[in-house]
C-alpha positions in Angstrom: 2.4 -234.0 18.9 5.6 -232.9 17.2 6.1 -232.8 13.4 9.2 -234.4 11.8 10.1 -232.6 8.6 12.4 -234.4 6.2 11.7 -232.9 2.8 15.0 -233.9 1.3 13.8 -237.5 1.3 10.7 -237.0 -0.8 12.4 -237.6 -4.2 13.9 -240.8 -2.7 10.6 -242.0 -1.3 8.7 -241.3 -4.5 11.5 -242.8 -6.7 12.1 -239.5 -8.6 15.8 -239.4 -7.9 17.8 -239.8 -11.1 20.2 -242.8 -10.9 23.8 -241.7 -10.5 26.1 -242.3 -13.5 28.9 -244.6 -12.8 29.6 -246.3 -9.5 28.8 -244.7 -6.1 32.1 -246.0 -4.8 34.0 -244.3 -7.7 33.1 -240.7 -7.4 34.4 -238.5 -10.2 35.9 -235.9 -7.8 39.7 -235.5 -7.9 39.8 -234.8 -4.1 40.4 -237.3 -1.3 37.3 -235.9 0.5 34.3 -234.1 -1.0 31.2 -233.1 0.9 29.0 -232.9 -2.3 29.3 -236.7 -2.7 29.6 -237.4 1.1 33.2 -238.7 0.5 35.0 -238.7 3.8 38.2 -240.2 2.5 39.7 -242.0 -0.5 43.0 -243.7 -0.3 44.9 -245.8 -2.9 43.0 -248.9 -1.7 39.8 -247.8 0.0 37.0 -245.3 0.0 34.7 -244.2 2.9 31.3 -242.5 2.3 28.5 -241.4 4.6 25.4 -243.3 3.5 23.0 -240.8 1.9 20.0 -242.9 3.2 21.3 -244.1 6.6 19.8 -246.6 9.0 21.2 -244.4 11.8 23.2 -241.3 12.3 26.8 -241.7 11.1 26.1 -244.8 8.9 29.3 -245.3 6.8 30.0 -247.2 3.7 33.6 -248.6 3.4 34.7 -250.1 0.1 37.8 -251.2 -1.7 38.9 -248.8 -4.4 39.0 -251.6 -7.0 35.6 -252.5 -8.4 35.0 -256.1 -7.3 31.7 -257.7 -6.2 33.0 -260.2 -3.6 35.7 -260.4 -0.9 37.0 -263.5 -2.7 38.3 -261.3 -5.4 40.4 -259.0 -3.2 44.1 -259.5 -3.0 45.7 -260.0 0.4 47.0 -256.4 0.6 43.6 -255.0 -0.6 41.8 -257.0 2.1 44.2 -255.9 4.7 43.8 -252.2 3.8 40.0 -252.5 3.7 39.9 -254.1 7.2 42.3 -251.4 8.5 40.1 -248.7 7.1 37.0 -250.3 8.7 38.9 -250.4 12.0 39.9 -246.7 11.6 36.4 -245.7 10.7 35.0 -247.5 13.8 37.6 -245.6 16.0 36.5 -242.3 14.4 32.8 -243.0 14.9 33.3 -244.0 18.5 35.4 -240.9 19.2 33.0 -238.4 17.5 29.5 -239.9 18.0 30.0 -242.1 21.1 27.6 -244.9 20.1 26.8 -247.7 22.5 27.7 -250.2 19.8 28.3 -250.7 16.1 26.9 -253.0 13.4 29.6 -253.9 10.9 28.9 -256.1 7.9 28.4 -256.6 4.2 25.9 -258.2 1.9 27.5 -260.1 -1.0 25.1 -260.4 -4.0 21.6 -258.9 -4.6 20.0 -262.0 -3.1 21.8 -261.4 0.1 20.6 -257.8 0.3 23.3 -255.9 -1.5 21.8 -252.7 -2.9 24.9 -252.2 -5.0 25.9 -255.8 -5.7 28.7 -255.2 -8.2 31.0 -253.2 -5.8 31.8 -254.8 -2.5 31.2 -252.5 0.5 30.8 -252.8 4.2 28.3 -250.9 6.3 29.2 -249.5 9.7 26.1 -248.4 11.6 26.5 -246.7 15.0 23.8 -247.8 17.5 22.7 -246.2 20.7 20.5 -247.6 23.4 16.9 -246.6 22.5 17.9 -245.0 19.2 15.0 -246.5 17.2 11.4 -246.0 17.9 7.9 -246.7 16.6 8.4 -244.6 13.5 10.4 -247.3 11.7 7.9 -250.1 12.5 4.7 -248.2 12.0 5.5 -245.6 9.4 8.4 -247.2 7.5 10.3 -244.0 8.3 13.7 -243.6 10.0 14.4 -240.6 12.2 18.0 -239.3 12.1 18.7 -236.9 14.9 21.5 -235.0 13.2 21.6 -233.5 9.7 24.0 -235.5 7.5 26.1 -232.4 6.6 26.7 -231.8 10.3 27.8 -235.4 10.8 30.1 -235.1 7.8 31.7 -232.0 9.2 32.1 -233.7 12.6 33.9 -236.8 11.1 35.9 -235.2 8.3 38.8 -233.8 10.4 39.7 -237.3 11.7 39.4 -238.8 8.2 41.7 -236.1 6.9 44.3 -237.1 9.6 44.4 -240.6 8.0 45.2 -239.1 4.7 47.9 -236.8 6.2 49.5 -239.4 8.3 49.8 -242.1 5.6 52.0 -241.6 2.5 50.3 -244.5 0.7 47.0 -242.5 0.6 46.1 -240.1 -2.1 
């Protein structure tokens, strides 16, 4: 039998993590990317973060920069930029993590499952054949094969190219 050690999750599992001030999708950093808050890129219209508590390795959160709870409140340009960022994020995930598929979606409203209901965001979850096992079903535990900081470092160069190549980005 092998032992799976994930001590960084204990505070989350026991509910001891202090709630972040402000909105997760509006980090206070002045940079367009910041490893301390798992910010891969921030543009004039969008933000991309690695999910700190992922369903699978490389689980991204993509949100509009403007704080709105529903897609019906986005302007046409905001929606277009958000969809383009989701597309670019999918390309980057496919290139760097080579998943067999992707789940892309959003939950609008707490009743629909949105953990952060007041700021619209999409989840992009890479999937691999056979990537989940009995741990999730029996132990209510997810196993992530790569440390989140390694994944961040792997994805960051391509997200930085987005910022470099587009003048409209911060």
